[in-house]
GUMI-882052 format. One line per 8 residues: number of its first residue (from 1); their letters; for each residue x, y, z of C-alpha. Coordinates in steps of 0.05 Angstrom, whole numbers, plus 5000, padded with zeros to 4 digits. Example, Ala and Ser with C-alpha at 12.3 -4.5 7.8 and 13.67 -1.06 7.14 Angstrom:
! residues 2
1) as) 5246/4910/5156 ~ 5273/4979/5143
//
This chain:
! residues 67
1) xxxxxxxx) 5845/6602/7219 ~ 5777/6618/7245 ~ 5804/6627/7313 ~ 5853/6679/7291 ~ 5796/6716/7252 ~ 5754/6722/7317 ~ 5812/6753/7355 ~ 5797/6826/7353
9) xxxxxxxx) 5858/6849/7393 ~ 5908/6835/7337 ~ 5890/6859/7265 ~ 5950/6825/7229 ~ 5905/6769/7206 ~ 5859/6815/7171 ~ 5913/6845/7131 ~ 5932/6775/7109
17) xxxxxxxx) 5863/6758/7093 ~ 5856/6820/7053 ~ 5918/6807/7013 ~ 5895/6735/6998 ~ 5830/6763/6974 ~ 5862/6813/6928 ~ 5909/6760/6903 ~ 5856/6713/6889
25) xxxxxxxx) 5809/6763/6856 ~ 5866/6784/6809 ~ 5886/6712/6787 ~ 5830/6664/6792 ~ 5772/6698/6828 ~ 5733/6715/6764 ~ 5738/6647/6737 ~ 5716/6613/6796
33) xxxxxxxx) 5658/6660/6810 ~ 5635/6650/6737 ~ 5640/6574/6750 ~ 5591/6580/6808 ~ 5545/6626/6770 ~ 5546/6579/6707 ~ 5532/6519/6750 ~ 5474/6551/6789
41) xxxxxxxx) 5444/6570/6717 ~ 5460/6505/6687 ~ 5501/6543/6633 ~ 5550/6504/6588 ~ 5532/6436/6616 ~ 5553/6455/6688 ~ 5510/6439/6750 ~ 5508/6438/6823
49) xxxxxxxx) 5570/6392/6827 ~ 5610/6449/6793 ~ 5581/6499/6841 ~ 5609/6458/6901 ~ 5678/6442/6867 ~ 5687/6517/6850 ~ 5662/6540/6919 ~ 5708/6493/6953
57) xxxxxxxx) 5768/6514/6910 ~ 5751/6589/6927 ~ 5746/6575/7000 ~ 5811/6532/6999 ~ 5849/6587/6969 ~ 5819/6642/7009 ~ 5830/6610/7077 ~ 5896/6573/7058
65) xxx) 5869/6502/7073 ~ 5865/6439/7037 ~ 5796/6407/7024
//
């Protein structure tokens, strides 16, 4: 995936990444970003473990990989 993103001669992968970002933002993005924020601020019993967990889920869904 990272190799495709550094290929500047074909821009198809950027459209795919943009569509993934839009879909993620529409479905689960807000909840994952709030989870990261709450964990960083220790709100609602969340801590840095939750920051890592939610960041991993966000990256996994964004780049279509399994962590």
